[in-house]
RODO-2510 file (C-alpha; in nm, 4 decimals, decimal comma):
residues 174
     n   res          X          Y          Z
     1     m    -1,2581     0,0147    -2,3527
     2     e    -1,1739     0,0903    -2,7165
     3     w    -0,8453    -0,1053    -2,6830
     4     f    -1,0295    -0,4043    -2,5411
     5     q    -1,2795    -0,4183    -2,8508
     6     s    -1,0065    -0,3913    -3,0898
     7     w    -0,8278    -0,6703    -2,9289
     8     i    -1,1418    -0,8896    -2,9308
     9     n    -1,1774    -0,8109    -3,3139
    10     q    -0,8362    -0,9150    -3,3869
    11     i    -0,8760    -1,2396    -3,2073
    12     v    -1,2066    -1,3044    -3,4076
    13     l    -1,0316    -1,2332    -3,7427
    14     a    -0,7430    -1,4626    -3,6472
    15     v    -0,9960    -1,7360    -3,5695
    16     i    -1,1924    -1,7018    -3,8896
    17     i    -0,8507    -1,7054    -4,0958
    18     c    -0,7307    -2,0162    -3,8984
    19     v    -1,0566    -2,1916    -3,9773
    20     i    -1,0442    -2,1034    -4,3464
    21     i    -0,6845    -2,2016    -4,3738
    22     e    -0,7699    -2,5292    -4,1941
    23     l    -1,0759    -2,6092    -4,4178
    24     l    -0,8543    -2,5572    -4,7365
    25     l    -0,5737    -2,7889    -4,6327
    26     p    -0,5792    -3,1237    -4,7880
    27     e    -0,5639    -3,4428    -4,5491
    28     n    -0,2154    -3,5499    -4,5543
    29     a     0,1051    -3,5344    -4,3482
    30     s     0,1620    -3,1710    -4,3778
    31     k    -0,1817    -3,0954    -4,2167
    32     k    -0,0110    -3,1486    -3,8531
    33     y     0,2468    -2,8904    -3,9346
    34     a     0,0015    -2,6512    -4,0683
    35     k    -0,1990    -2,6877    -3,7582
    36     t     0,1111    -2,6222    -3,5324
    37     v     0,1860    -2,2972    -3,7449
    38     i    -0,2048    -2,1898    -3,7003
    39     g    -0,1825    -2,2392    -3,3216
    40     i     0,1284    -2,0362    -3,2892
    41     y    -0,0482    -1,7649    -3,5061
    42     m    -0,3426    -1,7917    -3,2813
    43     l    -0,1311    -1,7594    -2,9542
    44     f     0,0731    -1,4619    -3,1154
    45     s    -0,2742    -1,2905    -3,2182
    46     i    -0,3981    -1,3161    -2,8362
    47     f    -0,0889    -1,2170    -2,6605
    48     s     0,0883    -0,9576    -2,8943
    49     p    -0,1697    -0,6750    -2,8073
    50     i    -0,1404    -0,7435    -2,4468
    51     a     0,2447    -0,7286    -2,4760
    52     n     0,2231    -0,4042    -2,6893
    53     w     0,0025    -0,2539    -2,4128
    54     i     0,2263    -0,3528    -2,1206
    55     d     0,5221    -0,2248    -2,3149
    56     q     0,3652     0,1068    -2,3857
    57     q     0,2638     0,1583    -1,9992
    58     e     0,6032     0,0590    -1,8872
    59     w     0,7921     0,3200    -2,1147
    60     k     0,5265     0,5729    -2,1047
    61     n     0,7081     0,7919    -1,8328
    62     f     1,0465     0,6709    -1,9253
    63     s     1,3102     0,9421    -2,0106
    64     v     1,6849     0,8841    -2,0866
    65     n     1,7453     1,2428    -1,9570
    66     s     1,5846     1,1869    -1,6243
    67     a     1,7308     0,8480    -1,5844
    68     f     2,0862     0,9913    -1,6530
    69     q     2,0288     1,2702    -1,4292
    70     e     1,9068     1,0333    -1,1428
    71     y     2,2235     0,8471    -1,1990
    72     e     2,4418     1,1341    -1,1732
    73     e     2,2740     1,2553    -0,8485
    74     t     2,3322     0,9169    -0,6931
    75     t     2,6993     0,9249    -0,8000
    76     q     2,7590     1,2761    -0,6565
    77     t     2,5735     1,1908    -0,3276
    78     s     2,7914     0,8679    -0,2946
    79     a     3,1306     1,0664    -0,3754
    80     s     3,0317     1,3529    -0,1276
    81     l     2,9463     1,1027     0,1489
    82     g     3,2988     1,0008     0,1648
    83     e     3,4694     0,8741     0,4883
    84     s     3,3373     1,1284     0,7174
    85     g     2,9781     1,0752     0,6107
    86     i     3,0143     0,6982     0,6561
    87     e     3,1455     0,7720     1,0115
    88     n     2,8462     1,0015     1,0778
    89     v     2,6043     0,7416     0,9372
    90     y     2,7720     0,4591     1,1526
    91     e     2,7554     0,6806     1,4811
    92     k     2,3856     0,7768     1,4274
    93     e     2,2884     0,4115     1,3357
    94     l     2,4874     0,2916     1,6598
    95     e     2,3143     0,5532     1,8725
    96     k     1,9759     0,4285     1,7635
    97     s     2,0578     0,0881     1,8318
    98     i     2,2041     0,1428     2,1634
    99     s     1,8920     0,3442     2,2429
   100     k     1,6657     0,0698     2,1198
   101     s     1,8332    -0,1866     2,3388
   102     l     1,8297     0,0440     2,6578
   103     e     1,4469     0,0920     2,6051
   104     e     1,4099    -0,2709     2,5732
   105     m     1,5783    -0,3178     2,9253
   106     g     1,3315    -0,0504     3,0527
   107     y     1,5756     0,2767     3,0427
   108     r     1,5773     0,5891     2,8496
   109     a     1,8925     0,7674     2,7453
   110     g     1,8883     1,1411     2,6957
   111     v     2,2115     1,1835     2,5167
   112     i     2,4387     0,9170     2,3867
   113     q     2,7916     1,0123     2,2968
   114     i     2,9961     0,7705     2,1071
   115     q     3,3873     0,7775     2,0271
   116     i     3,4830     0,5560     1,7438
   117     k     3,8426     0,4846     1,6053
   118     k     3,9264     0,6914     1,3222
   119     d     4,1568     0,4250     1,1541
   120     g     3,8707     0,2791     0,9348
   121     s     3,7973     0,0070     1,1810
   122     y     3,5184     0,1958     1,3394
   123     a     3,5794     0,0171     1,6832
   124     l     3,4164     0,1863     1,9807
   125     e     3,6659     0,3583     2,2004
   126     g     3,4123     0,5103     2,4444
   127     l     3,0599     0,5614     2,5261
   128     e     2,8912     0,8025     2,7349
   129     i     2,5274     0,7772     2,8157
   130     e     2,3755     1,0931     2,9829
   131     d     2,0508     1,1528     3,1509
   132     l     1,9703     0,7841     3,2007
   133     e     1,6487     0,7285     3,3584
   134     k     1,3904     0,4190     3,4163
   135     i     1,0870     0,4310     3,1914
   136     e     0,8714     0,1564     3,3504
   137     p     0,5556     0,3381     3,4812
   138     i     0,5835     0,1983     3,8340
   139     l     0,9659     0,2778     3,8642
   140     e     0,9494     0,6067     3,6580
   141     g     1,1659     0,8707     3,8552
   142     m     1,3555     0,6242     4,0672
   143     p     1,7355     0,6362     4,0830
   144     v     1,9210     0,3853     3,8729
   145     t     2,1105     0,1735     4,1222
   146     e     2,4820     0,0653     4,0706
   147     g     2,3634    -0,2832     4,0109
   148     e     2,1338    -0,1908     3,7224
   149     k     2,4295     0,0308     3,5903
   150     n     2,6498    -0,2755     3,5981
   151     e     2,3705    -0,4818     3,4095
   152     i     2,3496    -0,1957     3,1318
   153     k     2,7356    -0,2019     3,1070
   154     q     2,7322    -0,5762     3,0774
   155     m     2,4653    -0,5831     2,8034
   156     l     2,6548    -0,3088     2,5986
   157     n     2,9759    -0,4928     2,6316
   158     e     2,8103    -0,8238     2,5064
   159     s     2,6213    -0,6463     2,2361
   160     y     2,8685    -0,3939     2,1124
   161     g     3,2046    -0,5160     2,2459
   162     i     3,3015    -0,2108     2,4294
   163     e     3,4973    -0,2638     2,7472
   164     k     3,2891    -0,1683     3,0703
   165     e     3,5707     0,0800     3,1830
   166     q     3,5033     0,2683     2,8546
   167     i     3,1395     0,3231     2,9407
   168     t     3,0048     0,6232     3,1404
   169     l     2,6625     0,6406     3,2582
   170     k     2,5135     0,9520     3,4057
   171     e     2,1671     0,9738     3,5587
   172     k     1,9165     1,2343     3,4806
   173     e     1,9338     1,5079     3,7392
   174     r     1,6012     1,5386     3,9458
***
């Protein structure tokens, strides 16, 4: 509240100064330029304290050491992730995506094993889905038919570009 009162006092003082200066100026061509300068001074008087306050709030918690330390940690994490880390992240995200696609079709997979090429292309070489089961309440516990397996293989082929022959589907044992 003290900051606000100080700000209002500065504005009132600036208005008084501007009025006095305007009254003292003679009526001639230079008065319009003086009014422009007075207007700029008024704007500066109004917005300068706000800008200072925002600047103080923004930099209050800033520390060069903490920013540099955060940068080093990010760089070290990226370097340590390396190629094998990228492969692991890719495999995990692919597993999540396949699991979500199966759930959208009404199936749940227990274990999804993905084989990808290690040549940097990350192409799928093989896919094995274990403990496959239906999750629709009416059909839960019913065996997955060969037609349904073919439908799942077709979806995986279209979505992920893996050949149907490279996909192994194993039902959950009952």
